[in-house]
C-alpha positions, 0 to 999 in steps of 0.5 A: 526476533523482537518486534520491530516497526510501528503500529501506525504508518502514513503515506501522504502521497498516492496516485495510480496512473489510469493507463499503462503503455508498456503492455497489459501484463499485470506485472508491468501495469502501473500500480502502487503497492505496500510491502509489509514486514511482520518480523514478530512472533504473532500474526498481524491484522493490518487495516488500510484507510484511504483519504481523498481531497473531494470525498469521505475516506474509504476503508478499512481494507483488512489484511493479515500478515503472518508472523515472521513473513512479508506481504506485498499488497497492490492498491489497484487490487483493493476491492472490499469495501470498494475498488480504488479508482485510478487517476485520482490522488489519495493518502493512506493510513496503515494501522496494525495490531502488532509492530510492522514495517511498511514500504511504499512503491509506485510503478509508472508504466505510462511510457516505455521508460518505466519509472519505479519509486520506493520509500519507507512510509512515515511511522507514527508514534 
């Protein structure tokens, strides 16, 4: 399959709710995630850098996405170089050494009526 996507993507809005009211199950815990599709024939190295309103950026968080595969990454699970704290706004820049497609999702379970939002990230030239 031909390479599709872009090498740089931006998600200008990010926020992980600090609590979940539904239950403590990891699947329903409030979170933000990116789904990365690598439809190409070579593995992709992906770097995520996070930006904040009141402190210097953190990252990059480095991940591999195998060729012709998809990978889902929860921002809540980012640990290296440091965990992402809940309850603060952030933006993210996703850079890859191969063209990929990035989708952004937020699950907000602060209320019994769980809210799910998803959108494609913004591809940069």
